[in-house]
N, C-alpha and C positions, 0 to 999 in steps of 0.2 A: 504493500500500500504506500510505503514511503516514496518509492520512485514514481508510482502512478500519480500521487498527489503533487509531487514536485514537477512532473512533466505537465500535468494539467494546469498548474499555476502559470505555466508559460503557454502551453497549447494542449494536446492529447495523444484503450481502449481504452471493465477492463463497462445516456441511455435512460404520454401521459399526463393525463390530467390527474391532479391529486386533489381529493376532496376530504372533508371531514377532519381536518387538522384541529387538534385541541388548542385552546388559547395559550398565550405565552406561558413559559414555565417560570415566571417570576414567583416569588414567595415560596419556592420549592425548598424543602428541608434536606434534600439530598446533597451530597458533597459536590464540589465543582466537577470532579471526575467520578461520575456514578459508576460503581463497579458492575452494576447490572447491565449498563449500556456497553461497557467493554466486554462483558461476558457474552452479550449477544453477537458481537463481532467474532469472538472466538468460536462460538457455536456455528455461525455461518461458515467460517473458514474450515472447520472440521468437516462439516457436511460436504462442502465443495471438494475437499481432498479425497473424500470417500467415493466420489463418482468416477467410475471407470470409463465412461464415455458420455458425451453430451454435446449439444450445440447451443450456442447463445446468439441471438440476434439483438444487436444494440443499435438504437437510434440516438445520435449525439447532436448536440447544439453547442457551439463554442463562440464566445464573444471575442471581438477584436476591435481595434480602433482604426478609423480612416485617418489620413494625414490631417484632416480638418479637426480631428478630435472627437468626431461622432462615433458612438459605439454601434457596431453592427453585428449580426450573427451569421455564422456559417454552419451548414448542416452536413451530416454524413451518416453512414451506417457501417457497422462492423459485424461480420458473420464469422464466428469462431467455431471450429470443429475440433474436438479433442477425443482421442482414443488412447488411453494409457496402456503401456508406459512410454510409448515412443512414436506417437502420431499427432500432428498438429497442422491445421490450416487456418489462415485468417484472410478474409477478403474485406478490404477497407475501401469504401467508395464514398465520394462526397464532392463538395464544391471545390476543394483544393487538393484532393488526392484520389488516386485510383491505384492501389497497391495490393499485392497478394504475397503472402508468406506461406511457404511449404516446408514441412519437416517430415521426413519419411523414416526416421530412425537412423539414417546414415548421413544425409545431407540436409542443409538448411538453405533455402533459396528465397531471395527477394526479387520480385518481378514488378517493375513499374510499367503499368500498361500504357499510360499516357505518353511516357517518354520512350517506350519500346526497348528498354534494357532489362537484363536480368543478371544476377550474380549469385554464386553458390560457394559455400565452404563446407568442409567435412565437419559434421556436428557430433557432439557427444551422444551416447547411446540411449539416453533417457530424457524425458521432459524435465525431470527434477534438476538435471544438470544444464539444460538448454538455456534457461533464462539468463544466467550469469554470463555464459559464453556469448550470447547474442548482444547483451548490453555492453560488453567489452568492445564490440564492433560498432557501437553507436546506434543500435536499434532497440526500441522498447516494445515488448510484447503487450498489445492492448489487454487491459483487464487482468493481467497476470497477478498483480499484487493483491487482488481480492482473496487469493488462495493462501496468503501468508498469515492471516489473522489466526492467533492461537499458536504461533511458532515464535522462536527467539528473534525472528526478523520482522515482527509485525509493527514495530514502532510505537507500541503502547506508551512507552515512557515519554514520548514527545507530545502527548495530549495534555492540554491545559484545561480542557472542559469536555465533558461527555454527558449527554442528557437524553432521556427518553421524552420525546416531544408528544407522542400519543399515537392513536390508531389512525391510519389513513388508507386510502384506496388508490392503487395505481393500476389503471386499465382494467378495472373490475376485480383486482386481487387485493384482499385485505392484508395490510402490512403494518408492522411496527416501525415508526418513524423516529430516527435518532439524529441528534446534532452533535458535532464534535468541533473542537478548536485545537489548533497548534500554530506554531510561529508562522505568520504571514498567510495562513489558510484557514477558512471556515469550510466545513463540509457536512453534508447530510447524506443519510442512507436510509432507504426503505427496505426492510427485510420481510419477506413473506411469512405470514403466520402459519402455524400448523406443522406438519411433519417434514416439510421441505423448506428450511430457512434460507431461501435464495435471495440474493440482492436483486431488487426489481427496479430501483432507481437510485442514482447518485447525483448530487449537485455540489460542485466545488467552486468556492468563491475566493479569489485572490484578494486578500485584505490589505496587502502592502502597496497596491496600486490605487490611485485616486478614483479611477473609473470602476473599481471592484468588478472586474470581468468574471463571468461564470462559465463553467463547463458542465453541462447536464447530460445525463445518459439514462435512457429507459431500456430495460433488458427483458427479453422473453426467452425462456429456457425450454429445451427438450432433453430429458434425461434418459431417453431410450431410443436414440436415432439409429438408423442403419448407415454405417460408415465403412465403405469398402476401401481397400488399399489405394485404388485409383484416385480417390479424392485428395490424397496426400502426396501424390507423385507429380512433379512438375514436368510437363511436356512443352518445351518452348515453341511458340508460334513461329512460323516461317520467317516473319518479318522482324522478330526480336533479335537483339544483339547481346552477346555475352560480354561482360566486363569484369574486372577484378572487384571483389567485394568492397575493398577500401575505397575504390573510386566511386562505387555506387552509393555508399553511405555519405561520402563527401559531397557528391552532387545532390543527394537528397537533402542534406542539411542546408546547402546553399540555396536550393530552390525554396525551402520553407522560410528562410530568413528574408527572401525577396518578396514573399507574399504578404 
């Protein structure tokens, strides 16, 4: 979650109309960091790590500033397919990107559809090892940090506030709504009630910037998808050009800075 929050504070995986939110949590007798709110994150992370295969469709909205100072929004979607222990695919489409990530247990490939390049490197044998290796090369896996709650890497010590806001509904699903704070970032999460404590929505607000830009994501999950090997194997289109992975990440970073 730490890297996802930090990335979302600048830009973005890993996503509705929300109704029925309880009034402000002023006058609450709970401590600034409510242990029950943190426990809900841990429960969510434990449940997600137990899932052997799933897909999640995420609809994202990200604020940005025009040169005039006016705040505008950009939209996008993320489709993530996971089959443990060694399969991953991410299709990210939107106003400012159209990228695809493939991991077949042996290789990791980044394909930029709009620019027509792809790059591959030999990857570690499991998803558990993949995230760190990919981030070393300048790529962040969308939504990946959701799975770290309840582990030594969850960033709980960085929280300065954690509160149960109340019961809310996200696209017809009853959720518990939580609000959290840490340095430079306020964020909220809606976790599905019942036996499947899935994250259904996140809103991240960058408090260190005057415009307080937000990144919001609404997520829909399938915990029993059919995921064949072919989904995770990259077959380059005839018009695509292969480049070195370091060149791909450098070009990707430069393109995002210019947007």
